[in-house]
Every structure is written in structure tokens, then in C-alpha cells.
C-alpha positions as CSV (number, residue, x, y, z in Angstrom):
1,M,23.4,-43.0,-5.8
2,A,23.6,-46.0,-8.1
3,V,20.2,-47.9,-8.4
4,F,20.3,-51.3,-9.9
5,L,16.6,-52.2,-10.7
6,A,15.0,-55.4,-11.7
7,T,15.4,-56.0,-15.4
8,P,14.6,-58.8,-17.9
9,L,18.3,-59.8,-17.7
10,Q,17.6,-61.8,-14.6
11,A,17.5,-65.5,-15.5
12,R,15.2,-67.6,-13.5
13,A,16.6,-70.2,-11.1
14,D,14.0,-72.9,-10.2
15,G,11.2,-70.4,-11.0
16,C,12.4,-67.6,-8.7
17,N,14.2,-64.5,-10.0
18,F,15.2,-61.3,-8.1
19,G,12.0,-59.5,-9.2
20,D,10.0,-62.3,-7.6
21,F,12.0,-62.1,-4.4
22,L,11.7,-58.3,-4.3
23,N,7.9,-58.3,-4.7
24,D,7.6,-61.0,-2.0
25,F,9.9,-59.0,0.3
26,V,7.8,-55.8,-0.2
27,N,4.6,-57.7,0.5
28,T,6.0,-59.5,3.5
29,V,7.4,-56.4,5.2
30,G,4.2,-54.5,4.5
31,S,3.6,-50.8,4.8
32,L,4.7,-48.6,7.7
33,S,1.4,-46.8,7.5
34,S,-0.6,-49.9,8.5
35,G,-1.1,-51.9,11.7
36,A,1.1,-51.2,14.7
37,C,3.4,-49.1,12.6
38,G,0.4,-46.9,11.6
39,A,-0.5,-46.5,15.3
40,A,3.0,-45.6,16.2
41,C,3.3,-42.9,13.5
42,A,-0.2,-41.5,14.1
43,D,0.2,-41.2,17.9
44,S,3.8,-40.0,18.3
45,G,5.5,-39.7,14.9
46,A,7.9,-42.4,16.1
47,C,8.2,-44.8,13.1
48,A,12.0,-44.2,13.1
49,L,12.2,-45.3,16.7
50,S,10.5,-48.5,15.7
51,A,13.1,-48.9,12.9
52,G,15.9,-48.4,15.5
53,L,14.4,-51.1,17.7
54,A,14.1,-53.4,14.6
55,A,17.8,-53.0,14.1
56,T,18.4,-54.0,17.7
57,L,16.2,-57.1,17.2
58,G,18.1,-57.9,14.1
59,G,21.3,-58.0,16.1
60,V,19.7,-60.4,18.5
61,A,18.6,-62.6,15.6
62,A,22.1,-62.6,14.2
63,A,23.6,-63.6,17.6
64,Q,20.9,-66.0,18.9
65,G,18.9,-67.0,15.9
66,Q,15.6,-65.6,14.4
67,G,13.6,-68.0,16.7
68,S,14.7,-66.0,19.8
69,V,13.4,-62.8,18.3
70,D,10.1,-64.5,17.3
71,N,9.7,-65.7,20.9
72,L,10.4,-62.2,22.2
73,C,7.9,-60.6,19.9
74,T,5.3,-63.2,20.8
75,Q,5.9,-62.3,24.5
76,L,5.5,-58.6,23.6
77,N,2.1,-59.3,21.9
78,T,0.7,-61.5,24.7
79,A,2.2,-60.4,28.0
80,V,3.2,-56.7,27.8
81,Q,0.3,-54.5,28.7
82,D,1.8,-51.3,30.1
83,A,4.9,-49.1,30.0
84,N,6.5,-50.7,33.0
85,A,6.2,-54.2,31.5
86,L,7.5,-52.8,28.2
87,Q,10.5,-51.2,30.0
88,S,11.4,-54.6,31.5
89,W,11.0,-56.2,28.1
90,L,13.3,-53.7,26.4
91,T,15.9,-53.9,29.2
92,A,16.0,-57.7,29.1
93,L,16.5,-57.4,25.3
94,G,19.6,-55.3,26.0
95,V,18.3,-52.1,24.5
96,D,20.4,-49.0,25.4
97,P,18.8,-47.2,28.5
98,S,18.6,-43.9,26.5
99,A,16.6,-45.8,23.8
100,V,14.3,-47.4,26.4
101,Q,13.6,-43.9,27.9
102,S,12.9,-42.5,24.4
103,I,10.5,-45.3,23.6
104,T,8.6,-45.6,26.9
105,G,8.3,-41.8,27.2
106,L,6.1,-41.5,24.1
107,G,2.4,-41.7,23.8
108,D,1.9,-45.2,22.5
109,P,5.2,-47.1,23.3
110,I,3.7,-50.6,22.9
111,S,2.7,-49.8,19.3
112,I,6.2,-48.5,18.7
113,A,7.7,-51.8,20.0
114,Q,5.2,-53.9,18.1
115,C,6.1,-52.0,15.0
116,G,9.7,-52.8,15.6
117,C,8.8,-56.4,15.8
118,D,6.8,-56.2,12.6
119,L,9.7,-54.6,10.8
120,E,12.3,-57.0,12.0
121,Q,10.2,-60.1,11.5
122,G,9.4,-58.9,8.0
123,V,13.0,-58.3,7.1
124,G,13.9,-61.5,9.0
125,Q,11.8,-63.4,6.4
126,I,14.7,-63.0,4.1
127,V,16.4,-65.6,6.3
128,G,13.1,-67.6,6.8
129,S,10.4,-68.0,4.2
130,L,12.0,-65.8,1.6
131,G,15.5,-67.2,2.1
132,A,15.3,-69.9,-0.5
133,C,14.0,-67.5,-3.1
134,F,16.7,-65.0,-2.3
135,Q,19.4,-67.7,-2.7
136,Q,17.9,-68.8,-6.0
137,A,17.6,-65.2,-7.2
138,L,21.3,-64.5,-6.5
139,C,22.3,-67.7,-8.3
140,G,20.2,-66.6,-11.2
141,L,21.9,-63.2,-11.3
142,Q,25.3,-64.8,-11.2
143,Q,24.3,-67.0,-14.1
144,A,23.0,-64.0,-16.1
145,L,25.9,-61.7,-15.3
146,L,28.8,-64.1,-15.2
147,G,27.6,-67.0,-17.3
148,Q,28.0,-69.4,-14.4
149,G,25.8,-70.7,-11.7
150,C,26.5,-70.9,-8.0
151,G,28.2,-74.3,-8.0
152,C,27.4,-74.6,-4.3
153,T,24.7,-74.9,-1.7
154,P,24.2,-71.2,-0.7
155,S,24.3,-70.5,3.1
156,P,21.3,-68.6,4.7
157,P,21.2,-64.9,3.8
158,Q,23.0,-62.7,6.4
159,M,22.0,-59.1,7.3
160,V,25.1,-57.0,7.6
161,D,26.0,-53.3,8.2
162,C,25.7,-51.3,4.9
163,G,29.3,-50.3,5.4
164,S,30.5,-53.8,4.7
165,I,29.0,-53.9,1.2
166,Y,30.8,-52.0,-1.5
167,G,29.8,-50.7,-5.0
168,E,31.8,-50.3,-8.1
169,N,31.2,-48.8,-11.6
170,S,32.1,-52.2,-13.1
171,N,30.2,-54.6,-15.2
172,P,28.9,-56.7,-13.6
173,P,28.5,-54.6,-10.4
174,P,29.4,-56.1,-7.0
175,S,26.2,-54.9,-5.4
176,R,22.6,-54.1,-6.2
177,V,20.4,-51.3,-4.7
178,D,16.6,-51.4,-4.7
179,Q,14.2,-48.8,-3.4
180,T,11.3,-50.3,-1.4
181,P,8.3,-48.6,0.5
182,N,10.1,-49.2,3.8
183,G,13.6,-48.3,2.9
184,V,16.5,-49.1,0.6
185,L,17.6,-52.7,0.2
186,V,21.3,-53.3,-0.7
187,T,22.4,-56.7,-1.8
188,S,26.0,-57.9,-2.2
189,L,26.6,-59.7,-5.5
190,V,30.2,-60.7,-4.7
191,D,29.5,-64.2,-3.5
192,A,26.1,-65.8,-4.2
193,C,27.1,-68.8,-2.1
194,Q,27.2,-66.5,1.0
195,P,24.4,-64.0,0.3
196,Q,24.5,-60.7,2.3
197,Y,22.2,-57.7,2.4
198,C,21.4,-54.6,4.4
199,L,18.4,-52.3,4.8
200,C,18.3,-48.5,5.3
201,P,14.9,-48.0,7.0
202,S,12.8,-45.1,5.6
203,P,13.2,-42.1,5.9
204,M,16.9,-42.7,6.1
205,Q,18.8,-42.4,2.8
206,L,21.6,-44.6,1.4
207,G,24.9,-42.7,1.1
208,E,28.0,-43.5,-0.8
209,Q,31.6,-42.8,0.4
210,P,34.7,-43.2,-1.7
211,T,37.3,-45.7,-0.7
212,P,40.6,-44.2,0.3
213,Q,42.2,-44.8,-3.1
214,D,39.3,-43.1,-4.9
215,A,39.0,-40.1,-2.6
216,S,42.3,-38.9,-4.1
217,V,41.3,-39.1,-7.8
218,G,38.2,-37.0,-7.7
219,W,34.9,-37.7,-6.1
220,P,32.2,-38.5,-7.3
221,C,33.6,-40.9,-9.9
222,Q,30.7,-43.4,-10.3
223,N,30.3,-42.4,-14.0
224,N,34.0,-42.4,-14.8
225,E,34.4,-44.5,-18.0
226,F,38.2,-44.9,-17.6
227,Y,38.5,-45.8,-14.0
228,D,37.0,-48.5,-11.8
229,C,35.7,-46.4,-9.0
230,T,34.7,-48.1,-5.7
231,W,32.7,-46.9,-2.7
232,T,31.1,-48.1,0.5
233,Y,27.5,-47.6,1.6
234,S,26.0,-46.0,4.8
235,C,22.6,-45.1,6.1
236,Q,22.2,-41.3,6.6
237,C,19.6,-39.0,8.0
238,P,18.1,-36.9,5.2
239,T,18.8,-33.2,4.9
240,S,16.9,-30.7,2.8
241,A,17.1,-27.1,1.6
242,D,13.8,-26.7,3.5
243,P,14.9,-26.2,7.2
244,T,11.7,-27.7,8.4
245,Q,12.7,-31.0,6.8
246,N,16.3,-31.2,8.1
247,T,17.1,-34.1,10.4
248,H,20.0,-35.4,12.4
249,P,20.8,-38.8,14.1
250,A,19.5,-39.2,17.7
251,A,22.9,-40.7,18.7
252,P,26.3,-41.2,17.0
253,S,26.1,-45.0,17.4
254,G,23.9,-47.8,18.6
255,P,20.2,-48.3,17.9
256,L,19.4,-44.6,18.2
257,S,21.9,-43.9,15.3
258,Q,19.1,-45.4,13.1
259,V,16.7,-42.8,14.4
260,C,16.5,-39.4,12.6
261,I,15.3,-36.4,14.6
262,C,13.7,-33.4,13.0
263,D,15.9,-30.3,13.7
264,Q,13.0,-27.9,14.3
265,T,10.4,-30.0,16.1
266,G,12.7,-32.5,18.0
267,R,10.4,-35.3,16.9
268,A,11.4,-38.5,15.1
269,A,11.3,-38.3,11.3
270,V,8.8,-40.6,9.7
271,P,8.5,-42.3,6.3
272,P,7.0,-40.0,3.7
273,V,3.6,-41.7,3.7
274,A,0.6,-39.4,3.4
275,G,-2.2,-40.0,5.9
276,Q,-4.6,-38.4,8.3
277,Y,-1.9,-37.0,10.5
278,N,0.5,-36.3,7.8
279,P,-1.5,-35.2,4.7
280,E,1.5,-33.9,2.8
281,G,3.6,-37.0,3.4
282,Q,6.5,-35.1,4.9
283,I,9.3,-36.8,6.8
284,C,9.0,-34.0,9.4
285,P,5.2,-33.3,9.7
286,P,4.1,-30.3,11.8
287,P,3.5,-31.1,15.5
288,L,-0.1,-32.3,16.2
289,V,0.1,-30.4,19.5
290,K,1.2,-26.8,19.9
291,N,4.2,-26.4,22.1
292,C,3.7,-23.8,24.8
293,P,6.3,-21.7,26.7
294,P,7.2,-22.6,30.3
295,G,4.4,-21.7,32.7
296,Q,1.6,-22.4,30.2
297,V,-0.3,-25.4,29.1
298,N,-2.0,-26.3,25.8
299,Y,-5.7,-26.3,25.9
300,S,-7.7,-26.8,22.7
301,G,-4.7,-25.5,20.7
302,N,-4.2,-22.4,22.8
303,C,-1.5,-21.7,25.4
304,V,-3.1,-20.7,28.7
305,P,-1.9,-20.6,32.4
306,P,-2.5,-23.8,34.3
307,C,-5.3,-24.0,36.8
308,A,-4.7,-24.2,40.5
309,A,-5.0,-27.7,42.1
310,T,-8.3,-26.7,43.7
311,Q,-9.8,-25.5,40.4
312,V,-11.2,-27.2,37.3
313,R,-11.2,-25.9,33.7
314,T,-14.5,-25.2,32.0
315,P,-15.0,-25.8,28.3
316,D,-14.2,-22.2,27.4
317,G,-10.8,-22.6,29.1
318,T,-11.7,-20.7,32.3
319,C,-10.2,-21.9,35.7
320,C,-13.1,-22.2,38.1
321,D,-14.0,-23.3,41.6
322,P,-15.9,-26.6,41.1
323,T,-18.8,-25.4,43.3
324,Q,-19.3,-22.5,40.9
325,V,-19.6,-24.5,37.7
326,T,-23.1,-24.8,36.2
327,S,-24.5,-28.0,34.7
328,C,-23.8,-26.4,31.3
329,G,-20.2,-25.8,32.0
330,T,-20.3,-22.1,32.8
331,C,-18.2,-20.6,35.6
332,C,-20.4,-18.4,37.7
333,P,-18.8,-15.2,39.3
334,A,-18.4,-15.0,43.1
335,G,-21.7,-14.3,44.8
336,S,-23.7,-15.8,42.1
337,P,-24.1,-19.6,42.7
338,P,-25.1,-22.0,39.9
339,N,-28.8,-22.5,39.3
340,L,-29.1,-26.3,39.4
341,T,-32.5,-26.2,37.7
342,L,-31.8,-23.9,34.8
343,G,-28.1,-24.4,34.4
344,T,-27.5,-20.7,34.7
345,C,-25.9,-18.4,37.3
346,G,-28.2,-17.2,40.0
347,P,-30.0,-18.6,43.1
348,N,-32.2,-21.6,42.8
349,Q,-35.9,-20.9,42.7
350,T,-38.0,-22.5,45.3
351,T,-41.6,-23.5,44.7
352,Q,-44.4,-22.8,47.1
């Protein structure tokens, strides 16, 4: 993968170069391990579901304007209090029914949705508060790389599918790739007057595919000194030699195509951020709850048979008649009633 990093070559344009923009972008989007995104990851390992929802919100912003998404996210934070209200909110947004079911079926779906809003609104700041800096930065790059400024009033930055941006082993390059804590940011350098960008949300990886004419001359060819090799970009679910870290897309297209599912656990892959629930910072952390075979339930990390509807479970995992449980939580055997005074099994002592 070609990675074009910030360098001193970037001339300033009105005091804003690409390094300035990138730092502001990283600070604006924030970290997936904090806030609502932290709650989403800690509770259900569903940061990638949030990223898929953010992609959907990005589509709404492109069609209806960023203000419509801002209003939706404000409504989410003020009026949505339970899973039923969230389901209505997602459905009205036009989210695919399978995605709605995936989100509302998890432990903390509201945090997942709020994380999606946080991500989209952070990325959406490229169009909003960071837009002017982005436009200036691209004009500065054009001046530094081509020796000429924009010569225009740049249009607002447009978020596009990564497949519509291409790379080439030319100088200057037609695109730029930057690694950020929340994913890979790809910027088209073809036309600074019409800035375009895409984001592959972590833990997705940016892939490169040869254009048809280059597929026949030998791939990969990014480092070929005698041939201008071109390729397109795509967001891909990561694979690994370690089978516990292999992932696949949740769906071939739509919002869930931006969600990577861990092959072995069936849970959403998460950004490799170390924390309380993921101390090793793995994209596929081990399940927090042990999965039990059919006919058994998890109790304190052990798989045990379920209790009958007329029974309760004592602290040691025993199923017991509620009338046979002592005040200390012990299940008394049949014929030995709980001693209400001592908290043991045996008849109550009566005083004379």
C-alpha cells in the first residue's frame, strides 16, 4: 500500500497546510476508545457497526446536507431512550432492516448509534469547520507539487467511495493516503478545485486493485520505474495468519459491508485499541461471556442447566425452591427448612 505522509514539501496556503488539516481532523474525530464509542466497544464489541451506521449517515449528508444529519443526531441524543425508539429512528433514517436488527439486538444499541453519529459528525467536519483548511491544504499541495495554485474558488470537500479515487506511481501522485487512529484517509489530488476524499474506518484496511490495463502487465507494479502503474482503492476486512483474527464482511453491499465480523466468534471486529475489555488491543478480542451449548446457560463463567420456572439460582449455582433458601443463600435439602434466625438449615428454635 502506498502511504503518502505529511512532509516539509507542503507549502502553506493562508497559514494552513495538509499537516495542520490532518492534525485537526484527528483531534476532531477523536478516539474510538472514548465516549459513546468506548461504551459501544466495551459492552458489545460493536465499534464496526457504529462505523457502518456512520457510513449510512454520510450518505444522508451527501443527499440532504450535513444539517439533516446533525438534526437526526440531536434527536438521537435527546429523544431516543430505548431500543424501540431507536428502531424507529433507524428505520426512518432508511437503514437496512438487517442492520437495524443487528444494532438493536446488541447490549447497548443506543451507544452504538451515538458512536455512529460521533464518527459521522467528526468526518463531516471536513465539509464544515475543517473544510476551509482542507481546501487551502490541497491548493498548497498543488502549488508545491505542480508549481501552480488552484486558480479557482474550491467547492466544498466531497466524501466519495474509495473505489472512485485512483493511485499511480507517478510524480506528483494523483492521491494521498494517511493513517489516522480511526482509519485510513484517502485524498484525491487530481483536482484541488473539487476536493474529494474517502475514509476506511478502523479496523478495515485499504486495499489496492490494478486497473484492467495494469492487471495484464504484472501485479503488483507500484514500484515499477519504467511503467506508470495505476490502481483503485477499496476498504477490505482484515485477514491474518492467526485464525482467531480473521474477519469477513457482514454483507456484500450496503452499510453492513463496512462491518467486519470475526470468523471464530461471530462478533464485530473492533479497532486495535488496548483497554479494559481488550488488553491486548486485538481486532478480534476473546468473548467476554462464555458461549454455552444448547440446553445450558452461562452462570459466573460456567455452563450449567437452566433452572425451572418455579426455582431460583443460589450464589453457588444450585437451582432451589425459593422456600428452601436461607438468608445466607444456601439451598436446604428437602425436609430441612431454613432457619430464619441463624441462616442455616434446620428448624427454627422457639424460646420459652
